[in-house]
ROFI-822011 format. One record per residue: x, y negated, z negated of N, C-alpha, C in turn. Coordinates in steps of 0.2 Angstrom, whole numbers. Atoms other than C-alpha are relative to their C-alpha. Layout:
residues N
{node {X Y Z} {X Y Z} {X Y Z}}
...
//
This chain:
residues 69
{node {5 7 0} {-1 -1 0} {5 -5 0}}
{node {-4 7 0} {7 -17 5} {-3 -5 -5}}
{node {2 6 4} {5 -30 -9} {2 -6 2}}
{node {-3 7 -3} {16 -45 -4} {6 1 4}}
{node {-7 1 -3} {30 -50 7} {2 -6 0}}
{node {-2 7 1} {37 -65 0} {5 -3 5}}
{node {-4 3 -6} {50 -67 15} {-4 -3 5}}
{node {4 4 -6} {35 -72 26} {-2 -6 -2}}
{node {1 7 2} {32 -87 15} {5 -4 -1}}
{node {-6 5 0} {50 -92 12} {4 0 7}}
{node {-4 0 -8} {54 -91 32} {5 5 0}}
{node {-6 -5 0} {65 -75 29} {4 -1 -5}}
{node {-5 0 5} {80 -76 19} {-1 6 -5}}
{node {0 -5 5} {83 -66 4} {-6 0 -5}}
{node {6 0 5} {66 -63 -5} {-2 7 -1}}
{node {4 -7 3} {57 -49 -14} {-4 2 5}}
{node {5 -4 -3} {48 -37 -4} {-4 5 -2}}
{node {4 -5 5} {34 -28 -12} {-4 4 5}}
{node {3 -4 -4} {30 -16 1} {1 8 -3}}
{node {-1 -5 3} {36 1 -2} {6 2 -5}}
{node {-6 0 5} {52 -2 -11} {1 -7 -2}}
{node {-2 7 2} {56 -17 -22} {7 -1 1}}
{node {-7 2 -2} {71 -26 -17} {3 -7 -3}}
{node {-3 6 3} {82 -38 -27} {1 -6 4}}
{node {-3 6 -4} {82 -56 -21} {6 -3 0}}
{node {-6 3 0} {99 -59 -27} {6 6 4}}
{node {-5 -4 -3} {109 -43 -20} {-3 6 5}}
{node {3 -6 -4} {97 -31 -11} {-2 6 -2}}
{node {1 -6 3} {97 -18 -22} {-7 2 -3}}
{node {7 -2 2} {82 -8 -28} {-2 -3 -7}}
{node {3 2 6} {71 -15 -42} {-4 5 -3}}
{node {5 -4 3} {61 -6 -55} {-4 -4 -5}}
{node {4 4 5} {47 -12 -67} {3 0 -6}}
{node {-4 1 6} {55 -18 -83} {-6 0 -6}}
{node {5 2 6} {39 -24 -93} {-6 -2 4}}
{node {6 2 -2} {21 -27 -91} {-5 -3 -5}}
{node {5 4 5} {8 -39 -100} {-6 -2 4}}
{node {6 3 -2} {-10 -42 -98} {-2 -5 -4}}
{node {2 6 4} {-16 -59 -102} {-6 -4 4}}
{node {6 3 -3} {-33 -67 -98} {-3 4 6}}
{node {3 -4 -6} {-38 -53 -86} {6 2 5}}
{node {-6 -1 -4} {-21 -54 -76} {5 4 -2}}
{node {-4 -4 2} {-8 -42 -76} {7 -3 2}}
{node {-6 2 -2} {10 -48 -76} {5 4 -1}}
{node {-5 -5 -1} {24 -37 -71} {6 -3 1}}
{node {-8 2 -1} {43 -40 -73} {3 5 3}}
{node {-4 -4 -2} {55 -32 -62} {6 -1 -1}}
{node {-8 1 0} {74 -30 -64} {4 4 5}}
{node {-5 -3 -5} {88 -25 -53} {2 6 -3}}
{node {-3 -6 3} {95 -7 -55} {7 -1 0}}
{node {-6 1 -1} {111 -13 -51} {4 -3 -6}}
{node {-3 2 6} {123 -14 -66} {2 -7 -1}}
{node {-3 7 0} {132 -31 -62} {-5 -4 3}}
{node {5 6 -3} {117 -40 -55} {-6 -2 -6}}
{node {6 2 4} {104 -50 -66} {-7 -1 3}}
{node {6 3 -5} {91 -52 -52} {-6 3 -4}}
{node {8 -1 3} {72 -52 -59} {-4 -3 4}}
{node {5 2 -3} {56 -54 -52} {-6 0 -4}}
{node {8 0 3} {38 -58 -59} {-5 0 4}}
{node {6 1 -5} {22 -54 -51} {-6 -1 -5}}
{node {7 2 3} {4 -59 -56} {-5 4 4}}
{node {5 -4 -4} {-9 -47 -51} {-7 -2 -3}}
{node {7 1 2} {-28 -51 -52} {-2 7 -2}}
{node {3 -6 1} {-39 -38 -60} {-2 4 5}}
{node {2 -4 -6} {-46 -33 -44} {4 3 4}}
{node {-7 -3 -3} {-29 -29 -38} {2 6 -3}}
{node {-3 -6 4} {-25 -17 -52} {-6 5 -2}}
{node {5 -4 1} {-41 -8 -52} {-4 -1 -7}}
{node {3 1 7} {-46 -16 -69} {-9 -1 0}}
//
C-alpha cells in the first residue's frame, strides 16, 4: 500500500519514501518504526535509521481513517 511519497512534494531530492520500504532522508538506508503515539485520534509514528552512524529520523501523522481506527 502506498502511503506517501515525499519526493513528489519536495521536487525530488533526498526525501523519505513511504511506499514499500522506508528510506532515510539523510543517508538512504532503511528506516524502522521506533515509537508510536496516539493523540486526539491521530497516530504519530517516529521512524529511525537502521544505520549505526546515522541519526536520521522521520515523523508521520496518520488520520484515524488511514489507520483503520
